[in-house]
C-alpha positions in Angstrom: 36.1 4.6 -1.5 35.2 1.3 0.5 35.9 0.7 3.9 35.0 -1.6 7.0 32.6 0.1 9.5 31.4 -0.7 12.9 27.8 0.5 13.6 27.6 2.1 17.1 24.5 4.2 17.1 21.3 5.4 15.0 20.7 8.6 13.3 17.7 10.6 13.9 16.4 8.9 10.6 16.9 5.5 12.1 20.1 4.5 9.9 23.2 3.1 11.5 26.0 5.3 12.3 29.6 4.6 12.1 32.7 6.6 13.1 35.4 7.1 10.2 38.6 8.7 9.8 39.8 8.8 6.2 43.5 9.7 6.9 45.3 10.4 10.2 45.5 14.0 9.0 41.5 14.5 8.7 39.1 15.0 11.6 36.8 12.1 12.6 33.5 11.9 10.8 30.6 9.5 10.6 29.2 7.4 7.8 25.2 6.8 7.8 24.7 3.2 6.5 21.0 2.5 5.4 19.9 -1.1 6.5 22.3 -1.5 9.2 21.8 -2.4 12.8 23.7 -1.3 15.9 26.5 -4.0 16.4 26.8 -4.6 12.8 30.2 -4.6 11.2 29.9 -4.0 7.6 31.8 -3.3 4.2 30.4 -0.1 2.7 31.2 2.3 -0.1 31.5 5.8 0.8 29.6 8.1 -1.3 28.8 11.9 -1.1 29.8 13.8 2.1 26.7 15.5 3.6 26.4 18.1 6.5 26.6 15.5 9.3 27.8 12.4 7.8 28.9 10.5 4.6 26.2 8.8 2.6 27.1 5.0 2.0 26.1 2.0 -0.1 26.0 -1.0 2.1 28.1 -3.8 0.2 28.0 -6.7 2.6 27.3 -7.4 6.5 30.7 -8.9 7.6 29.4 -9.8 11.1 25.7 -9.3 12.1 24.5 -7.7 15.1 22.8 -9.9 17.7 19.6 -7.7 16.9 19.8 -8.4 13.0 16.9 -10.5 11.7 16.0 -11.5 8.2 13.5 -8.7 6.7 10.2 -10.3 5.6 10.0 -8.0 2.5 12.0 -8.2 -0.8 12.3 -4.3 -0.8 13.6 -3.9 2.5 16.6 -1.5 2.5 15.6 0.2 -0.6 12.0 1.3 0.0 11.4 4.3 2.1 8.3 2.7 3.8 10.5 0.8 6.4 13.7 1.6 8.0 14.0 -1.1 10.7 12.8 -4.5 8.9 16.3 -5.8 9.6 16.0 -5.2 13.2 14.3 -7.4 15.8 11.1 -6.0 17.0 12.2 -6.0 20.8 15.2 -4.1 19.9 13.0 -1.5 17.9 11.3 -1.0 21.1 14.2 -0.6 23.1 15.7 2.2 20.8 12.5 3.9 20.7 12.4 4.2 24.7 16.0 5.3 24.5 14.9 8.2 22.4 11.9 9.2 24.4 14.1 9.1 27.6 16.7 11.3 26.2 14.2 14.1 25.5 12.1 14.3 28.6 13.0 15.3 32.1 11.1 12.3 33.8 11.3 8.6 33.4 8.9 7.3 30.8 6.5 4.3 31.5 7.4 1.2 29.4 6.4 1.5 25.8 3.2 0.0 24.7 4.0 -2.5 22.0 2.0 -3.6 19.1 0.7 -7.2 19.4 1.1 -7.9 15.7 3.8 -5.8 14.0 2.6 -6.7 10.5 -0.4 -5.9 8.4 -1.2 -3.1 10.9 -1.5 0.0 8.4 -5.1 1.1 7.4 -3.7 3.7 4.7 -1.0 3.9 2.3 -0.3 6.8 -0.2 1.7 5.7 -3.6 3.2 8.2 -5.9 3.3 7.9 -9.7 6.4 8.4 -11.5 8.2 8.3 -14.9 11.8 8.2 -16.1 13.1 10.3 -18.9 12.9 7.0 -21.0 9.1 6.9 -20.2 9.5 3.8 -17.7 6.5 4.0 -15.4 6.7 3.7 -11.6 3.8 3.3 -8.9 4.7 2.6 -5.4 6.7 4.3 -2.5 9.6 6.4 -2.5 13.0 5.0 -2.4 15.0 5.4 0.8 17.4 8.3 0.9 16.2 9.5 -2.8 14.9 12.6 -4.1 11.5 11.3 -5.1 12.6 8.2 -6.7 9.7 5.7 -6.9 9.9 2.1 -6.7 7.5 -0.5 -8.3 6.2 -2.7 -5.3 6.0 -6.4 -5.7 4.8 -6.8 -2.0 4.3 -5.0 1.3 3.8 -6.5 4.9 2.5 -3.4 6.5 -0.9 -3.4 4.8 -3.6 -5.9 3.9 -2.7 -7.9 0.5 -5.5 -6.3 -1.1 -3.5 -3.0 -1.3 -0.8 -4.6 -3.7 -3.7 -6.1 -5.8 -5.2 -2.7 -6.4 -1.7 -1.3 -7.0 -0.9 -3.7 -9.7 -4.3 -3.3 -11.3 -4.0 0.4 -11.5 -0.5 0.1 -12.8 -1.6 -2.1 -15.7 -4.5 0.4 -16.3 -2.3 3.2 -16.5 0.1 1.5 -19.0 -2.8 1.3 -21.3 -3.6 4.9 -21.1 -1.9 8.2 -22.6 -1.6 9.5 -19.1 1.6 10.9 -18.0 2.8 11.0 -14.3 2.7 14.4 -12.6 6.3 15.9 -12.6 6.3 18.5 -9.3 9.3 20.4 -10.9 8.0 21.2 -14.2 4.3 21.2 -13.3 3.5 19.0 -16.2 1.6 15.6 -16.3 -1.7 14.4 -14.7 -1.3 11.4 -12.3 -0.1 12.3 -8.7 -0.9 9.8 -6.4 -3.2 6.7 -5.4 -4.4 6.5 -1.8 -5.9 3.4 -0.4 -7.7 3.2 2.9 -9.1 0.3 4.9 -11.6 0.0 7.8 -9.9 -2.3 9.9 -12.9 -3.0 12.1 -15.7 -2.7 9.1 -13.6 -4.6 6.4 -14.7 -1.6 4.0 -12.0 -0.2 1.6 -11.5 3.2 -0.2 -9.5 4.2 -3.3 -8.8 7.7 -4.0 -6.8 8.9 -7.1 -5.3 12.5 -7.1 -4.6 14.0 -10.3 -3.2 17.5 -11.6 -4.7 19.9 -14.2 -8.2 20.9 -15.3 -11.3 18.9 -15.6 -10.1 17.7 -19.2 -7.0 16.3 -18.0 -8.5 12.8 -17.6 -11.4 11.9 -19.8 -14.6 9.9 -19.2 -13.2 6.8 -20.7 -9.9 6.7 -18.7 -12.0 7.4 -15.5 -14.2 4.2 -16.3 -11.1 2.2 -17.1 -9.7 3.3 -13.7 -13.0 2.0 -11.8 -13.1 -1.3 -13.8 -9.2 -1.8 -12.8 -10.0 -1.3 -9.0 -13.2 -3.4 -9.1 -11.5 -6.2 -10.9 -8.8 -6.3 -8.5 -11.4 -6.4 -5.5 -14.2 -8.8 -6.9 -15.5 -9.4 -3.4 -15.7 -5.9 -2.3 -17.7 -2.7 -3.0 -14.8 -0.2 -2.7 -15.6 3.7 -2.2 -14.0 5.2 -5.4 -13.0 9.1 -5.4 -11.0 11.3 -7.7 -9.3 14.4 -6.5 -8.4 17.2 -9.0 -5.5 19.6 -7.8 -5.2 22.9 -9.8 -2.3 25.0 -9.0 -1.2 28.1 -10.8 1.6 30.3 -10.1 0.2 33.4 -8.3 -3.2 31.7 -7.4 -4.3 29.7 -4.5 -4.0 25.8 -5.1 -7.6 24.4 -5.2 -8.8 20.8 -4.6 -11.8 19.4 -6.3 -13.3 16.1 -5.3 -15.5 13.7 -7.2 -17.2 10.6 -6.1 -17.0 8.0 -8.5 -18.8 5.0 -7.1 -19.5 2.8 -4.0 -20.1 4.2 -0.5 -19.6 7.9 0.1 -17.4 7.3 3.1 -15.4 4.7 4.8 -16.7 3.2 8.1 -14.3 2.3 10.7 -14.7 0.7 14.1 -12.7 0.9 17.4 -13.5 -1.0 20.6 -12.0 1.2 23.7 -12.5 0.0 27.4 -15.5 -2.2 26.2 -17.1 0.6 24.2 -17.6 0.0 20.5 -17.3 3.3 18.7 -18.1 3.8 14.9 -16.5 6.4 12.7 -17.4 7.7 9.1 -14.2 9.0 7.5 -13.9 11.1 4.1 -11.1 10.4 1.8 -8.9 13.0 2.9 -9.8 13.1 6.8 -7.0 11.9 9.2 -7.5 8.8 11.2 -4.8 6.6 13.3 -3.1 4.7 10.8 -3.0 1.6 13.2 -6.6 1.2 14.6 -5.7 -1.8 16.7 -2.9 0.0 18.2 -5.0 3.2 18.6 -7.4 1.6 20.7 -4.6 1.0 23.3 -3.5 4.8 22.8 -7.0 5.9 23.4 -7.5 3.7 26.4 -4.1 5.0 27.8 -5.0 8.7 27.1 -8.3 8.2 29.0 -6.5 6.5 32.1 -3.9 9.3 32.0 -6.0 12.1 32.1 -8.4 10.7 34.7 -11.5 13.0 33.7 -14.0 14.0 36.1 -17.8 14.2 35.8 -17.8 18.0 35.9 -14.9 18.7 33.7 -15.1 20.9 30.8 -12.8 19.7 27.9 -11.4 21.3 24.8 -10.2 18.8 22.2 -7.8 20.8 20.0 -6.9 19.5 16.4 -9.8 17.1 16.8 -9.9 15.5 13.4 -12.7 13.2 12.9 -13.6 13.5 16.7 -12.0 10.4 18.1 -10.8 11.6 21.5 -13.6 14.1 22.1 -16.1 11.1 21.5 -14.0 8.9 23.8 -14.0 11.4 26.4 -17.7 12.8 26.4 -19.4 10.1 28.6 -17.0 10.9 31.4 -17.2 14.7 31.6 -19.7 17.6 31.4 -19.1 19.2 28.0 -16.6 18.7 25.1 -15.6 21.3 22.6 -13.6 20.0 19.5 -11.9 22.3 17.2 -10.7 21.3 13.7 -9.2 23.3 10.8 -10.1 20.8 8.1 -13.8 21.3 6.9 -14.2 17.6 5.7 -12.7 16.3 9.1 -14.8 18.7 11.0 -18.1 17.5 9.1 -17.0 13.9 9.8 -16.5 14.6 13.6 -20.1 16.0 13.7 -21.6 12.9 12.1 -19.4 10.6 14.4 -20.4 12.5 17.4 -24.1 12.1 16.8 -23.5 8.4 15.6 -21.9 7.6 19.0 -24.6 9.5 21.1 -22.3 12.3 22.3 -24.9 15.0 23.0 -22.4 17.0 25.2 -19.9 17.1 22.3 -19.8 20.4 20.1 -17.6 20.4 17.0 -16.1 23.9 15.8 -14.7 24.2 12.5 -11.9 26.8 12.5 -8.1 27.4 13.3 -7.3 26.5 16.8 -5.3 29.5 17.7 -7.9 32.0 16.4 -10.8 30.2 18.1 -8.8 29.9 21.4 -8.5 33.6 21.2 -12.0 34.2 21.0 -12.9 31.6 23.9 -13.7 33.0 27.4 -14.0 30.0 29.5 -10.9 28.0 30.4 -11.0 24.3 29.9 -10.4 21.7 33.1 -8.6 19.5 30.5 -6.9 20.6 27.2 -6.1 17.5 24.8 -3.9 18.6 22.1 -2.9 16.2 19.1 -1.2 18.4 16.7 0.5 17.7 13.4 4.1 16.6 13.3 5.3 20.3 13.3 3.8 20.7 16.9 2.0 23.4 18.5 2.5 26.9 17.0 3.4 29.9 19.4 -0.1 31.5 19.4 -1.8 28.2 20.5 0.9 27.8 23.2 0.3 31.5 24.3 -3.4 31.0 24.5 -3.0 27.6 26.3 -0.9 29.6 28.8 -3.6 32.2 29.3 -6.4 29.6 29.7 -4.3 27.8 32.3 -6.2 24.5 32.2 -5.8 22.0 35.0 -4.4 19.5 32.8 -3.0 19.4 29.3 -3.0 16.1 27.5 -0.6 16.1 24.6 -0.4 13.3 22.2 2.0 13.5 19.5 3.7 11.4 16.5 6.9 13.7 16.9 8.7 13.4 20.2 11.1 16.3 19.4 8.6 18.8 18.7 6.6 17.6 21.6 9.6 18.1 23.9 10.2 21.6 22.6 6.7 22.5 23.1 6.9 21.1 26.8 9.6 23.5 27.5 7.3 26.5 26.6 4.1 25.1 28.1 5.9 24.4 31.6 6.3 28.1 31.9 2.6 28.2 32.9 3.1 26.5 36.1 2.4 23.0 35.1 4.4 19.9 35.9 5.1 16.9 33.8 3.6 14.0 35.5 3.4 11.3 32.7 5.3 10.3 29.7 3.8 7.1 27.9 5.1 6.1 24.5 3.2 3.7 22.2 4.6 1.9 19.1 2.1 2.7 16.5 4.5 2.1 13.6 6.6 -1.1 14.0 9.7 -1.1 11.5 9.7 2.6 11.1 11.5 5.1 13.5 8.2 6.7 14.2 6.3 6.3 17.4 3.3 7.9 19.5 3.9 9.7 22.8 1.5 10.9 25.5 2.5 13.4 28.1 0.3 14.8 30.8 1.2 18.4 32.2 -0.9 19.1 35.5 -1.2 22.2 37.6 -0.1 22.1 41.2 
């Protein structure tokens, strides 16, 4: 069925929604239109009815919204990497502010925009895939698909060299016997290709993840992979890594990492409040994907927390140590806790490299270690995964009762849910500060401050 739709709002996934009533006898429903903008009038084909809305295929924009712009990328609308390339950047910011305002009980500060909303990402993970006919794909997941991969010809979120390497590795793959890993059958070898860039250092890292035993890829194939990457980057000395994922039913999944050549880590540099910070990053360690905007994020975090010389700070989920390193010169002591052994190791190296003698990095589970710790912090910094804080961590934070909780999140919904629980300890929400870390997507970073008294 084809119909005329007027887009009135956005779904949680950032796609346009329109009201629809198929017949006078049926109740009103909604249609979700990928690639649409609020204010658009479109002609679309109704597809399958899902839980909340009909899926659709956008056929034509009949009357464009004032907020509609021409996407820069030819893959916009089909690639799942971007949702809002067809929307003016100022309109993106207003929509994100609206979402934050709806979830928190106090008025948020104005969102901190990205000065340049293009070429900002320092990391991208591409997937290998194959059709039943054997056609090979290496790229990003198609929007609203169940794992379907599209071959990328361009991408404007990353530096141009990402596409050069992507195409070089695709040509290498097409000359091998290797098959893409199939998650349902468990067969195949090639899983993902991860590319990382040090925006401040200019360094690059290439990380191939495969499935199977040590013989699933042979020496000649590895040498061919290395040559393909180096040919795509003739002026660089990339750090090259291979990760082998071994998954067997009834047994824990194991990850073996091999250094194939080049530097053994990636160096990144940030400048926060005039202070130059250097970071050493392992292939799998998390780091903010938009470093230039991360400088604004960290500067805002420091201003909002207003640390004092005698403060004791816990940096929970500390990753590679960025926030602990940032706070260390302003306080008495910082303890950073990180579950990932690679990130914890990086954090120790980074603390030493940045002269933070009062920063201690502890490898372990946050909830478990909080249970063992007696001294309460003056400031607790939490920057958890998208899933938010687990109930044990919240319980221990309430017991420790820090003077301030600085909560940084890339998922405002779980952050808002956690806020309800954390407020039971007598803390009051003082600040809500959104930062646009991810232009042309529905994601953003958000800082909240809870304070006693």
